[in-house]
LUMDOKOL-641175 format. One record per residue (C-alpha): residue number from 1; residue in three letters; x, y, z. Coordinates in Angstrom, 3 decimals, decimal comma, always signed. Example, Ala and Ser with C-alpha at 12.3 -4.5 7.8 and 13.67 -1.06 7.14 Angstrom:
{r 1; 'ALA'; {+12,300; -4,500; +7,800}}
{r 2; 'SER'; {+13,670; -1,060; +7,140}}
This chain:
{r 1; 'MET'; {+8,585; +19,134; +24,135}}
{r 2; 'ASP'; {+10,891; +16,091; +23,588}}
{r 3; 'THR'; {+9,203; +12,804; +22,926}}
{r 4; 'ASP'; {+10,672; +9,140; +22,724}}
{r 5; 'ARG'; {+9,902; +6,010; +21,662}}
{r 6; 'SER'; {+7,848; +5,051; +24,570}}
{r 7; 'ASP'; {+5,805; +8,093; +23,993}}
{r 8; 'PHE'; {+5,257; +6,686; +20,237}}
{r 9; 'GLU'; {+4,380; +3,555; +21,365}}
{r 10; 'ARG'; {+1,654; +4,936; +23,797}}
{r 11; 'PHE'; {+0,398; +6,859; +20,687}}
{r 12; 'ALA'; {+0,327; +3,714; +18,498}}
{r 13; 'ARG'; {-1,748; +1,504; +20,910}}
{r 14; 'ALA'; {-4,379; +4,540; +21,586}}
{r 15; 'LEU'; {-4,536; +5,050; +17,754}}
{r 16; 'THR'; {-4,927; +1,388; +17,322}}
{r 17; 'GLU'; {-7,455; +1,258; +20,148}}
{r 18; 'ALA'; {-9,709; +3,849; +18,657}}
{r 19; 'HIS'; {-9,672; +2,525; +15,167}}
{r 20; 'LEU'; {-10,777; -1,039; +16,619}}
{r 21; 'ARG'; {-13,773; +0,908; +18,288}}
{r 22; 'GLN'; {-14,593; +2,949; +15,231}}
{r 23; 'ALA'; {-14,299; -0,107; +12,454}}
{r 24; 'ALA'; {-18,282; -0,357; +12,266}}
{r 25; 'GLU'; {-18,392; +3,388; +11,389}}
{r 26; 'LEU'; {-15,165; +3,065; +9,134}}
{r 27; 'ARG'; {-17,122; -0,010; +7,491}}
{r 28; 'GLU'; {-20,161; +2,153; +6,955}}
{r 29; 'ARG'; {-18,471; +5,539; +6,024}}
{r 30; 'GLY'; {-15,491; +3,847; +3,746}}
{r 31; 'HIS'; {-15,511; +1,492; +1,071}}
{r 32; 'ALA'; {-12,764; -0,520; -0,728}}
{r 33; 'LEU'; {-11,791; +0,599; -4,074}}
{r 34; 'PRO'; {-13,968; -0,896; -6,792}}
{r 35; 'GLY'; {-12,047; -3,905; -8,260}}
{r 36; 'ALA'; {-9,498; -4,144; -5,049}}
{r 37; 'VAL'; {-10,612; -7,564; -4,037}}
{r 38; 'ALA'; {-10,243; -8,953; -7,508}}
{r 39; 'ALA'; {-6,989; -7,416; -7,805}}
{r 40; 'LEU'; {-5,804; -9,121; -4,829}}
{r 41; 'HIS'; {-7,254; -12,231; -5,774}}
{r 42; 'ALA'; {-5,649; -12,280; -9,569}}
{r 43; 'LEU'; {-2,309; -11,180; -8,289}}
{r 44; 'ASP'; {-2,019; -14,289; -5,441}}
{r 45; 'ALA'; {-3,150; -16,341; -8,225}}
{r 46; 'TYR'; {-0,145; -15,313; -10,390}}
{r 47; 'GLY'; {+2,283; -15,907; -7,323}}
{r 48; 'VAL'; {+2,607; -11,875; -6,505}}
{r 49; 'GLN'; {+3,564; -11,663; -2,986}}
{r 50; 'GLN'; {+1,668; -8,723; -1,828}}
{r 51; 'THR'; {+2,369; -6,357; +1,373}}
{r 52; 'VAL'; {+1,963; -2,662; +2,691}}
{r 53; 'VAL'; {+3,945; +0,200; +2,477}}
{r 54; 'SER'; {+2,102; +2,872; +4,849}}
{r 55; 'GLY'; {+2,458; +5,390; +7,176}}
{r 56; 'ASN'; {+0,280; +4,130; +9,522}}
{r 57; 'VAL'; {+1,116; +1,596; +12,167}}
{r 58; 'ARG'; {+1,022; -1,880; +11,248}}
{r 59; 'PRO'; {-1,824; -2,390; +13,579}}
{r 60; 'VAL'; {-4,059; +0,223; +12,156}}
{r 61; 'SER'; {-2,987; -0,861; +8,588}}
{r 62; 'LYS'; {-4,451; -4,347; +9,422}}
{r 63; 'ILE'; {-7,467; -2,749; +10,693}}
{r 64; 'LYS'; {-8,063; -0,747; +7,662}}
{r 65; 'LEU'; {-7,667; -3,451; +5,278}}
{r 66; 'GLN'; {-9,391; -6,031; +7,402}}
{r 67; 'VAL'; {-12,575; -3,675; +7,542}}
{r 68; 'PHE'; {-12,914; -4,218; +3,872}}
{r 69; 'GLY'; {-12,028; -7,326; +3,332}}
{r 70; 'LEU'; {-8,648; -6,590; +1,941}}
{r 71; 'ASP'; {-6,227; -8,343; +4,183}}
{r 72; 'GLN'; {-6,469; -11,981; +2,631}}
{r 73; 'HIS'; {-3,157; -12,269; +0,725}}
{r 74; 'ILE'; {-1,172; -9,802; +2,486}}
{r 75; 'LEU'; {+2,203; -10,834; +3,809}}
{r 76; 'TRP'; {+2,564; -8,252; +6,712}}
{r 77; 'GLU'; {+5,817; -9,306; +7,957}}
{r 78; 'LEU'; {+7,303; -8,104; +4,589}}
{r 79; 'GLY'; {+5,845; -4,546; +4,772}}
{r 80; 'ALA'; {+6,804; -1,317; +6,438}}
{r 81; 'TYR'; {+4,786; +1,127; +8,498}}
{r 82; 'GLY'; {+4,642; +4,367; +10,663}}
{r 83; 'GLU'; {+6,463; +2,736; +13,512}}
{r 84; 'ASP'; {+9,435; +2,318; +10,954}}
{r 85; 'SER'; {+9,761; +5,503; +9,206}}
{r 86; 'ASP'; {+8,580; +8,911; +8,617}}
{r 87; 'ALA'; {+9,892; +8,921; +4,924}}
{r 88; 'ARG'; {+8,011; +7,228; +2,466}}
{r 89; 'ALA'; {+11,432; +6,208; +0,392}}
{r 90; 'GLU'; {+12,694; +4,616; +3,666}}
{r 91; 'LEU'; {+9,592; +2,399; +3,990}}
{r 92; 'VAL'; {+10,030; +1,194; +0,433}}
{r 93; 'ARG'; {+13,704; +0,707; +0,805}}
{r 94; 'LEU'; {+12,815; -1,447; +4,080}}
{r 95; 'CYS'; {+10,039; -3,335; +2,550}}
{r 96; 'LEU'; {+12,412; -4,392; -0,651}}
{r 97; 'GLN'; {+14,871; -5,494; +2,283}}
{r 98; 'ARG'; {+12,193; -7,623; +4,243}}
{r 99; 'ALA'; {+11,036; -8,947; +1,001}}
{r 100; 'ASP'; {+14,576; -9,753; -0,020}}
{r 101; 'THR'; {+13,289; -8,428; -3,490}}
{r 102; 'PRO'; {+15,529; -6,413; -5,954}}
{r 103; 'ALA'; {+13,736; -3,097; -7,146}}
{r 104; 'LYS'; {+13,867; -4,291; -10,531}}
{r 105; 'ASP'; {+11,387; -6,895; -9,344}}
{r 106; 'ALA'; {+9,121; -5,031; -7,491}}
{r 107; 'VAL'; {+6,016; -2,892; -8,242}}
{r 108; 'LEU'; {+4,281; -0,223; -6,213}}
{r 109; 'ILE'; {+0,697; +0,321; -6,330}}
{r 110; 'GLY'; {+0,007; +3,687; -4,779}}
{r 111; 'ASP'; {-2,453; +6,406; -5,101}}
{r 112; 'THR'; {-0,311; +9,656; -4,102}}
{r 113; 'PRO'; {+2,583; +11,538; -5,272}}
{r 114; 'ALA'; {+4,548; +10,796; -2,129}}
{r 115; 'ASP'; {+3,763; +6,975; -3,115}}
{r 116; 'ILE'; {+5,218; +7,431; -6,600}}
{r 117; 'GLU'; {+8,260; +9,439; -4,980}}
{r 118; 'GLY'; {+8,948; +6,696; -2,527}}
{r 119; 'ALA'; {+8,832; +4,139; -5,437}}
{r 120; 'GLN'; {+11,034; +6,449; -7,342}}
{r 121; 'ALA'; {+13,575; +7,094; -4,776}}
{r 122; 'ASN'; {+14,415; +3,046; -4,899}}
{r 123; 'ASN'; {+13,963; +2,703; -8,669}}
{r 124; 'VAL'; {+10,947; +0,754; -7,954}}
{r 125; 'ARG'; {+8,042; +0,718; -10,903}}
{r 126; 'VAL'; {+4,883; +2,421; -9,866}}
{r 127; 'ILE'; {+1,437; +1,761; -11,060}}
{r 128; 'ALA'; {-0,725; +4,608; -9,836}}
{r 129; 'VAL'; {-4,556; +4,141; -8,932}}
{r 130; 'ALA'; {-6,508; +7,673; -9,034}}
{r 131; 'SER'; {-8,602; +7,131; -5,940}}
{r 132; 'GLY'; {-10,141; +10,502; -5,384}}
{r 133; 'ARG'; {-7,507; +11,952; -3,642}}
{r 134; 'SER'; {-5,170; +12,357; -6,216}}
{r 135; 'ASP'; {-6,327; +12,433; -9,692}}
{r 136; 'GLU'; {-4,623; +10,933; -13,014}}
{r 137; 'PHE'; {-3,105; +14,193; -14,016}}
{r 138; 'THR'; {-1,364; +14,662; -10,468}}
{r 139; 'LEU'; {+0,019; +11,057; -10,443}}
{r 140; 'ARG'; {+0,976; +11,091; -14,235}}
{r 141; 'ASP'; {+2,645; +14,570; -13,344}}
{r 142; 'ALA'; {+4,532; +12,922; -10,497}}
{r 143; 'GLY'; {+5,858; +10,556; -12,647}}
{r 144; 'ALA'; {+3,943; +7,264; -12,319}}
{r 145; 'GLN'; {+4,842; +4,688; -15,557}}
{r 146; 'ALA'; {+1,050; +3,941; -15,467}}
{r 147; 'VAL'; {-2,043; +5,535; -14,008}}
{r 148; 'LEU'; {-5,412; +3,629; -13,370}}
{r 149; 'SER'; {-8,708; +5,268; -12,815}}
{r 150; 'ASP'; {-9,554; +2,283; -10,385}}
{r 151; 'LEU'; {-8,635; -1,551; -10,152}}
{r 152; 'ARG'; {-11,557; -2,807; -12,025}}
{r 153; 'ASP'; {-9,588; -3,967; -15,350}}
{r 154; 'THR'; {-8,278; -6,906; -13,243}}
{r 155; 'GLU'; {-6,571; -8,194; -16,428}}
{r 156; 'LEU'; {-4,754; -4,845; -17,375}}
{r 157; 'LEU'; {-3,263; -4,455; -13,514}}
{r 158; 'VAL'; {-2,046; -8,407; -13,730}}
{r 159; 'LYS'; {-0,459; -7,481; -17,135}}
{r 160; 'LEU'; {+1,103; -4,066; -15,566}}
{r 161; 'VAL'; {+2,592; -5,987; -12,572}}
{r 162; 'CYS'; {+3,618; -9,242; -14,142}}
{r 163; 'GLY'; {+4,512; -7,881; -17,462}}
{r 164; 'ASP'; {+6,408; -10,824; -19,440}}
{r 165; 'ASN'; {+6,312; -13,103; -16,059}}
{r 166; 'LEU'; {+2,848; -14,168; -17,166}}
{r 167; 'HIS'; {+2,631; -18,170; -16,999}}
């Protein structure tokens, strides 16, 4: 069966509507990674532009982050999403382009080997977080420059992201 863009758009709308209906259930079943809210606030305080690179479509990404209070500092228009491409490397490339940021100045914080591969394909530094789907060994083995067990050490995360650019 052949599909086209209009099929994808119908799917994306239905998926978004389903996530809106199930937001309360998502809030009950899921949780933000410990330290995530503090990390977003701290990075914002240092002037770090923050966005999202996700295989989810943008509206679903927004819902998922809003449900857990993780959307405050996100510059959505700079991100790249499932409607942009299926390939993680292409999403990272699009994000760099939209943010008008050279790869050497970007950092991807991810939690899967696919995130690491997408960053590496674009020469972007990677900080991996063992959120549960992938353990620290798997993330290190995939090539992440730094691997954290969680986001609780905000000071360390800011140092890893900003490096010598701390003020």
